[in-house]
Residue, then its C-alpha position, 0 to 999 in steps of 0.5 A: m500500500i502506497r501512503e499519501p504524502v504527509a503535509p508538513r506541520p508548521h514548526v513554531v519555536l518559542v525561545g525563552g520562558g518569559h512573561s509572554h511565552v508562559q501565557v502562550l503555553r497556558r493558552m495552548m493548554m486551554r485550547p490545544w493546537p494539534e495541527v502545529r508542532v511547538t518546541v520551547v527552547l530554554d536556557t534554564p527550566v525555571a523562569v523568575y517573575s520579576g514583580m515578586v523579586p523585591g519581596f523575595v529580597a525583603g524575605q516576604y516570599r520563598a524562592s519557589e513562590l516567584e518561580i515558574d517551572v516552564v517544563p511541566l507547563a510546556r508538557l501540559a500544553g503539548a509542547e516539546v522542550i529543549l534545555a539548551p541556550a539559544v545563541g543566535v538566529d539565522p533568518q536565511a536558513r530558518r534555524i536557531p543555533l543552540e549552544g552545544q547542539a545542532p541548530l534547530a529548524y523553525d517555520f515561525v519563531s518567537f523570542d521572549i528572552g529578556s535582557t541583561v543590565a546596561g553598563l556591565d563593561l564599565p571597569g570593575v562592574r562585571e567582576r564586583a557588582r551584583a547585577t539584577r539580571p539575569i534575575a535568577r542569578l540575583v535570586r540565587e546569590i542574594g543570600t551571600l549579601s546577608e552573609s557579608f553583612l553579618a561577617h562585617e566588622a561592627a566598628r563601621p557601617f556596612e555600605v551598600v550602594v544601589a546603582g540605578g534610580g528606576a523602579g527596580g533600583v528604588e525597590l531594591a534599596f528599600t528591600v535590601r535594607e529590610r533583609l539585612l536588618a532582619a538578618a542582624r536581628g535574627a543573629g542577635l548582632e548589632r550591625a550598622l547599615r548605610i544604603t546609598l542610591l545613585q541615579a545618573l538622571p536628575e530625579v528617581l523614577i523618571g517617567f512616573p508621576p512626580s508625586l511618586a518620586m516625592r513619596a519615594r524620597r520621603n520614605a527613603a529619608a525616614r529609613g536612612i536611605t540616601i538618594r543621590t541624583g545626577e551621579s554616574v558611576a565611572a568605575v568600581e574598585e575594591g570596596r568603593v565606587r568611583l563617580e565620573s565627578g572623581e568622588v569616591v563612595a564607599a561600597d562593601s556591596l554594589i547592586w547594579a540596577v541601571g536599566a536594560g541592556s541588549l543580549d547578543i543573540f540578534r547581533d549577527s542576525g541581519l535583523p534591524l536593531d535599535e541604537r542599543g542593540f534591541v531587535l526592532t518589532l512592528p505592532t504585530l510583534q513581528t521583527v522588521d523585515d522578517d515576518r516569520i520572527f517575533a520578539v516580545g518583552d525586554c529583548a525587543t523595541l517597538r519601532d513605532w513606540p521606541a520609548t516604551p520602558k523595558a518593564g515586565v508589565y509590557a511583557v505581560r500585556q503582550g502575552p495575549f497578543i503573541a499567543d493570538n498572532l502565532r495562531r493567526v500567522v500559521a493559519g494565514r489570517p490577519l494579525r492583531s496590532y499591539r499598542p503599549q498602554p500609556d499608563f499602568l498601575t505601578l506598585l513599589n514594594l518598600g519591604d516592610g509591609h508598605a508599598l507605593g503606588a501610582k495610576w492616572g497621574t496620582s500616587f498613594e501608599g500604605r499597607w493596603v497598597m502592598n496587600l493589593k500588589d501581593r494579591i495581583d502577583r499571586k493571582f498571576m503566578r497561580k496561572f502558571q505554577v503547575l507543581d507545589d513545593g512538594g512536587g504535587t500538582t496545584g489548583e486547576f492543573s490537578r483537575m486536568d484530564r490526563s487520561a490520553m497522556e497516561a495511556m502513552v507508553c514511556g520512551g527510552c529503555a522503559a519501552k523495551a520488551g520485558q525480561t519475562t518475554l525475553d526469557l521465554a523466547l530465548g529459553r524456547l529457542r535454546e531448547e528447540l534449536g540449541a545454541g546454533p552453529d558457531g562455525g565449528d571452530g569455537r570462535v564464539r566467546l559470548g552468544l545465545e548460551q550466555s545472557d551477557d550484554a554483548a556478543a563476542f567472537a574471534t576472527p580467523r586471525g584471532d582478534v576478538v570482536v565485541s558487538s551489540v545492538d540496542w535501540f529504543k522509542a524516543f523519549s523526548g521531542d529534542h531529537w538531538l538529545n534522543g540521538k546522543v542518549a541512544a548512542a550512550n545507551a548502545l555503547s553501554d553494552l560494550f563497556a559493560t563487557g570491558a570492551q572499547p567501541r570502535y564502529a557504529m551503525a544507526l538504526v532509525n524508524l522515522p514516524e510515518e506521520q511526518s512529512v519528508k522534510e520533517r523526517a529529514e530534519t529529525l534524522y539530521q538531529l538524531l545523527a548529529g546528537a549521536r555524532s557529538l558523543l561518538d566523535d569525541r571518543g573516536i568511534s566512527l559512525l559508518g552508516g545504518h538503516t532507516t525505515v518508516g513506521p508508527e513511531l520514532t525509534v533510534g538505536f545503534s549497532v556497535e562493535g569494538h575490541p576488549i580493553g584488556e586481556r579478558l572480557l567482563t561477564l555476568e559470571g565471577l561474583e563470589a561471596g564477600d564481593g562488594l556491589y558497586l553502582t555508578k549513576r543514580l537510579g530513577s530515570g524511568v519515573v522522572l521521564r514519566g513524570v516529565m511526560l505527564g507534566q508532573g516532573r520539574g525541569a531541574w529533575l529532567q536536567s539531572a536525568t539527561a545529564q546523567m544519561v548522556r555520560p557513557n560508562e567508559a571510565a567505569a569500564r576501564a577502571a574495572v578492567a585495570a583493577g582486574l575485576c571479573a563480573a559487571t553489567d550495565v543497568t538499563g530497561f529491566g531495572l537494577m534488580n533484574h540486571l543484578a539477578e542475572m549476575l547473581r544467577a550466573s555466578r550462583v550466589s545471592a546478595e544482601l542489599d541496603v535499600s537506603a544506600l540506593p542512589a536516587l536522581p532528584g525527583a525520583e523519590e517524590l514521584l515514586r512516593s506519589g504513586l507514579r510509575s513508568t509503564a515498564h515498572e510493573q513487569n520489572r517488579r515481577i522479580a520481587k517474587a524471587i527476592r526477600i524484602e525485610p520488614e524494615a525495607s518494605h516501606h522505604p521510599r527507595l525500594e521501588l528504585l530497584f524496579d525502575p527502568q533505566t535509560a543509559g544507566g549505571f555500571l554495576a560491578g562486583v568488587p573483591e575486598a582486595q581490589t576495592e581501593d584500586f577500583l575506587g581510586r581509579l573512579r575518583e581519578a576519572n571523577v566518577e561516583a560509585v556507591r556500595i549498595g550491597t554484598a554478594v553472599p552464599r545462596p540461601e537454602d530458600g533460593a532467594v535471589a537477594t535479600i533487601g534490608r536497611g542497614s550497612p551493606 
């Protein structure tokens, strides 16, 4: 049957997770967009809401209260996620260059990446100042300011200088004061504090009602904050700020809030920029001269209203327009025009429960203003915060119908056929047909008679070739990442037998729902990701085989040669050997959680960073230390892979459940009841093991059965070789945890005993 050509789905890329793009994702969640493929490119999975940062500085909010984890929001919206910084845009090729990855093709792209701070190139600023952007870094580092204050000698005041008299600088001057004084009170220390606000313009809060500036001055004077206008910074030196007038101002800490500066991402794009380097946009939010590129928020300047401030309120207001216009441009419909509002409600946090406000040319202040600001900010954040502090789903997100998502089979090694299926098929094959011919010359070293990770045979010249093949269903919309992880996963089988891979062949099934153009792009991304790992290790990708079918699968056939004189096998464990595992467990449940919009972006980052790290160093350490027994931990989970070693070696094991290393988020997701789709079939091994009462309810018990993708290296290590093996791992910066000990097989035949205590 000849299939009809598939029409390509437009690919819309959202670069950045700013105040506008999170609204695009929310609208996609409420009104799905199945006819379009959407990918979100993020340099960090968490976006920080700038409106609540001063409150965090003052100690009024926890960091989590002003953070939007864009990854679960994107997954619930049906968008794919790529966690890699975008470093440019190529309008001619319609590609987004990514740091460390292959460029990403787009049909339409929108940028919401914020800005940096102006003036960072002034002498000493970048090295000595705390810049207010990127905001996430300021949030991470603000605690060090309190530490410096408390460690300061009490003989003289601690001098804080805030450079910048806009809304952000004014708020920080007040809220930093509250933070530091509260820290001193909490520590029971007497510390003098002096805060100076420097503004290059003739007045603070230029562009706001004059009465608001008067209120800011009056409140600053009441709190001992000095405001100096018409003062520009020339340089920053150790412990002081040098002004352009030549005057020197003492500064134990400098906070740099002088206004927005442009990022470099558009510099070489050929797109029209304003005099400060911000990309110019039309009222439709499209860039001038390229109607396929949109830009919103602080990274862009509206050509018709160039004086519009770089303030979060405008990015928030642009959200509905960019969401609507992206749908319209794909459908070929007329776009809406955005016009910046001439006036907006301004609310400035003073840090002590009071706030200043302005609207329609008038100003006001009081506790009620702060209460109003708090209500507005929290209402905004509730729309986008999918997960609470404990990892549970919040509010309306918990009421979403996830039945279609939950029915999806996991990708990665969690999609493999179960151990039982494999045992039944291979057992029957051996029973009915035997091991099969080996050429009659005994050259097969590892074959069907063994359950090892790879096959091995000797050539007529006597060289030993180690070979394996492995592939899985793609687990991510980032196909570069799929390719790299698939390569690491396939190489793992050779490393587990103590072999060095030399050659690889790709095995790819491309989705039949994709157009020819989409398939070509997918294949390019997969192979580019794989090459990024193979090339670094001198492994040649020779070619491969590509088919078309219902879903995307990717894998590799790999060949290599033994690192040492003998191969590592499943056999060779002896009673008393320590069982050591590299890499943490839980990738299966973490990937499942991310798929369902229940996993944090940081958890995904940790899992993928581990998956793309091959087990080469561990294999070399094992061979050099003279070990015999090893395997890798993949789709069957730790317990099933360990059981193969124990049965082949005719021993049992005692495991310490509390010693099992867990990926961030794995325990929380397992505790919530979430499981990978392969978990239950992996858990059938539980019938053959003994679980002690103290371990039966341990939160890490289920890690034994979680399917791993490109998981760790598991080795049996005799006591005499332990120091040598672990020392070599340390030299290679590889962590290994002792999870148990091999013991004689008990009378009841239990494969292993799971307890809690010293292994």
